C-alpha positions as CSV (number, residue, x, y, z in Angstrom):
1,M,-105.0,61.0,-35.2
2,S,-103.5,58.2,-37.2
3,S,-104.8,54.7,-37.3
4,V,-102.2,52.1,-36.5
5,A,-103.0,48.5,-36.2
6,S,-102.1,46.9,-32.9
7,P,-99.8,43.8,-32.9
8,S,-102.8,41.7,-31.9
9,S,-105.0,43.1,-34.6
10,P,-106.7,40.4,-36.7
11,S,-105.4,42.2,-39.8
12,K,-101.9,41.3,-38.6
13,A,-102.7,37.7,-37.6
14,R,-100.7,35.1,-39.5
15,T,-102.6,32.2,-41.0
16,P,-100.6,29.0,-41.6
17,T,-100.3,28.3,-45.3
18,S,-99.5,24.6,-45.0
19,T,-99.9,21.7,-42.6
20,S,-96.2,21.5,-42.1
21,E,-96.2,24.9,-40.3
22,D,-98.7,23.4,-37.8
23,E,-96.6,20.2,-37.5
24,D,-93.5,22.3,-36.7
25,R,-95.3,23.5,-33.5
26,I,-95.9,19.9,-32.3
27,M,-93.2,18.0,-30.5
28,P,-91.3,15.8,-33.0
29,G,-91.8,12.1,-32.8
30,Q,-88.5,11.4,-31.2
31,N,-87.7,9.1,-28.3
32,R,-88.7,11.4,-25.4
33,S,-87.4,9.0,-22.8
34,V,-83.7,9.7,-23.6
35,G,-82.0,11.0,-20.4
36,R,-84.8,9.9,-18.1
37,T,-83.5,8.3,-14.9
38,V,-86.9,7.2,-13.5
39,H,-89.0,4.9,-15.7
40,L,-92.7,4.0,-15.0
41,Y,-94.3,0.7,-16.0
42,N,-97.7,-1.0,-15.7
43,S,-97.1,-4.1,-13.6
44,N,-99.0,-6.1,-16.2
45,D,-96.5,-5.0,-19.0
46,T,-93.1,-4.7,-17.5
47,E,-91.4,-4.2,-20.9
48,T,-93.2,-1.1,-22.1
49,A,-92.4,2.2,-20.3
50,I,-95.5,4.4,-19.8
51,G,-93.7,7.4,-18.5
52,G,-90.8,8.7,-16.6
53,L,-88.7,11.7,-15.6
54,I,-85.3,13.0,-14.9
55,V,-85.0,12.8,-11.2
56,T,-83.7,15.9,-9.4
57,N,-83.2,16.9,-5.8
58,G,-86.5,17.4,-4.0
59,V,-88.7,14.9,-5.9
60,T,-90.3,12.8,-3.2
61,H,-92.3,9.6,-3.2
62,T,-95.5,11.7,-2.7
63,N,-94.5,13.8,-5.7
64,L,-94.1,10.6,-7.8
65,Y,-97.6,9.4,-6.8
66,H,-99.1,12.7,-7.8
67,M,-97.3,12.6,-11.2
68,V,-98.6,9.1,-11.8
69,E,-102.1,10.4,-11.0
70,I,-101.6,13.0,-13.8
71,I,-100.6,10.7,-16.6
72,L,-102.8,7.6,-15.6
73,V,-106.4,6.9,-14.8
74,V,-106.5,4.0,-12.4
75,T,-109.9,2.6,-11.6
76,S,-109.0,1.6,-8.0
77,D,-106.3,2.3,-5.5
78,F,-102.7,1.8,-6.7
79,S,-99.3,1.4,-5.3
80,L,-95.8,1.9,-6.7
81,R,-93.1,-0.7,-6.4
82,S,-89.4,-0.4,-7.1
83,G,-87.5,-2.7,-9.5
84,D,-86.7,-5.0,-6.6
85,D,-90.4,-5.3,-5.8
86,K,-90.4,-3.2,-2.6
87,I,-93.5,-1.1,-2.0
88,I,-92.8,2.6,-2.3
89,P,-94.8,4.4,0.4
90,K,-96.0,7.9,0.0
91,G,-93.8,10.3,2.0
92,E,-91.0,12.7,1.9
93,A,-88.2,10.2,1.0
94,Q,-86.4,11.2,-2.2
95,V,-87.1,9.3,-5.4
96,K,-84.1,7.3,-6.6
97,A,-83.2,6.6,-10.2
98,G,-84.6,3.3,-11.4
99,K,-87.7,1.4,-12.6
100,Y,-91.0,1.8,-10.8
101,F,-94.1,-0.3,-11.4
102,V,-97.8,0.7,-11.0
103,Y,-99.8,-2.1,-9.2
104,S,-103.5,-2.0,-9.1
105,T,-106.4,-4.5,-9.0
106,G,-108.3,-2.1,-11.3
107,K,-107.7,-1.0,-14.9
108,I,-104.9,1.4,-15.8
109,Y,-105.3,3.8,-18.6
110,L,-102.6,6.0,-20.0
111,L,-103.7,9.6,-20.8
112,R,-102.4,10.9,-24.1
113,Y,-101.9,14.6,-24.3
């Protein structure tokens, strides 16, 4: 019976030899908003985008609210408004390309992953 190390064997594990190898696994510091068709802003800072997405068929207003809840911590209820200041209600209506603003009487914190 021969002894063959499995691919997951610790003896075959690769240890990075430099920091740059680790950095290669991290997303580069490029402008990740290129190509996005929906841009999210804090209503208190309408010049700095806090997130966004490339809208595709099937993305609803309710989906957009859920996405905002993933990337932000809002300390009170919030609403979304379009670039022309119309309130975007939750529902099955399709998200359209454009700017959306998060309105809240509480604080808005952006989560950094």
